[in-house]
C-alpha positions in Angstrom: 10.8 -10.0 -1.5 8.1 -8.6 0.8 7.4 -10.6 3.9 4.3 -9.6 5.9 2.0 -11.2 8.4 -1.3 -12.7 7.4 -3.0 -10.2 9.8 -1.4 -7.2 8.0 -2.3 -8.7 4.6 -5.9 -9.2 5.7 -6.1 -5.6 7.1 -4.9 -4.2 3.8 -7.4 -6.3 1.8 -10.2 -5.5 4.2 -9.5 -1.7 3.8 -9.4 -2.0 0.0 -12.7 -3.9 -0.1 -14.3 -1.5 2.4 -13.5 1.6 0.4 -14.5 0.0 -3.0 -15.7 1.5 -5.4 -13.2 4.3 -4.4 -9.5 3.5 -4.2 -8.2 2.8 -0.7 -4.7 3.9 0.5 -2.5 3.6 3.5 0.9 2.8 5.0 2.4 0.0 7.0 5.2 1.4 9.2 8.0 -0.5 10.7 11.1 0.2 12.8 13.6 2.3 10.9 16.1 0.2 9.0 14.3 -3.1 9.8 12.4 -3.5 6.5 9.7 -5.2 8.7 6.1 -4.0 8.3 4.4 -3.8 11.7 1.9 -1.0 12.2 -1.1 -0.7 9.9 -2.1 2.8 9.1 -5.2 3.2 6.9 -5.4 6.6 5.3 -8.3 8.6 3.8 -8.2 8.9 0.0 -8.6 12.7 -0.2 -9.5 12.4 -3.9 -12.4 10.0 -3.0 -12.1 8.6 -6.5 -12.4 5.1 -8.1 -9.5 5.9 -10.4 -7.1 7.9 -8.3 -5.8 8.1 -4.8 -4.3 11.0 -2.9 -3.1 11.2 0.7 -4.4 14.3 2.5 -1.4 16.6 2.9 -2.1 17.4 6.5 -2.7 13.7 7.4 0.5 12.8 5.6 2.5 15.4 7.5 1.1 14.2 10.8 1.9 10.6 9.8 5.5 11.4 9.0 6.0 13.3 12.2 4.5 10.4 14.2 6.7 7.9 12.4 9.7 10.1 13.1 8.8 10.3 16.8 8.5 6.5 16.9 11.7 5.9 14.9 9.7 4.3 12.1 9.6 4.5 8.4 7.0 3.6 5.7 7.8 -0.1 4.8 4.7 -0.6 2.7 2.7 2.1 0.8 -0.5 0.5 -0.4 -3.5 1.4 -2.5 -6.2 -0.3 -4.5 -7.2 -0.4 -8.1 -11.0 -0.8 -8.4 -11.4 -1.8 -12.0 -7.9 -2.7 -13.3 -5.2 -5.1 -12.5 -2.9 -4.6 -9.5 0.0 -2.9 -11.4 1.3 0.6 -11.0 -0.1 3.2 -13.3 1.9 6.0 -14.8 0.5 8.3 -12.1 1.4 5.8 -9.4 5.0 5.6 -10.7 5.3 9.4 -10.9 4.2 9.7 -7.2 6.4 7.0 -5.9 8.9 8.9 -3.8 10.0 6.3 -1.2 12.6 4.2 -3.0 13.0 1.9 0.0 9.3 1.1 0.3 7.3 -1.8 -1.0 4.4 -0.5 -3.1 1.5 -2.9 -2.6 -1.4 -2.8 -5.0 -4.7 -4.6 -4.4 -7.2 -5.0 -7.2 -10.8 -5.1 -6.0 -12.1 -5.5 -9.5 -13.4 -8.9 -8.4 -15.9 -7.2 -6.1 -18.0 -6.5 -9.2 -17.0 -9.9 -10.9 -14.8 -7.9 -13.2 -11.7 -9.9 -12.7 -9.6 -12.0 -10.3 -8.5 -10.6 -6.9 -4.8 -9.6 -6.9 -2.4 -8.6 -4.1 1.0 -7.7 -5.6 4.1 -5.8 -4.4 6.5 -3.7 -6.4 9.7 -1.7 -5.9 9.6 1.6 -7.7 12.7 3.7 -8.0 13.7 6.3 -10.5 10.6 5.4 -12.6 11.6 1.7 -12.8 9.0 -0.8 -11.6 10.1 -4.3 -10.4 7.6 -6.8 -9.2 8.6 -8.8 -6.2 7.5 -12.0 -4.5 5.1 -11.7 -1.5 5.5 -14.1 1.3 2.7 -14.2 3.9 3.6 -15.6 7.4 1.7 -16.1 10.6 4.3 -14.1 12.5 7.8 -12.9 12.2 10.4 -15.3 13.7 
């Protein structure tokens, strides 16, 4: 199960809506080993595409060095789907290289009245996709 604060949830959703019609992407880092998402890090979709996202390699390298310096790890890796449901595509699955991370997908299809808004979380390891429950809290106890 993914537990995250309402503030983080709202930041992810706002980023997805802001970048629509292109896919948005980013990371929520947390203390290494805690599994607790804390620091919201919106990233630039280097592909600038409504059907694909790609982290800029230089930005990603900088981010991983920064997380390493802060003893953090990527707890959530998120991106949006602009015209389809919030479910990992074959490309998403092939690029999922953080087996401990929660992969959050936000569908912004509703922005064009194309379908219901969705915020879903998945674990992706060895090509296997497992949906998990999302619990939104005001704060971590």
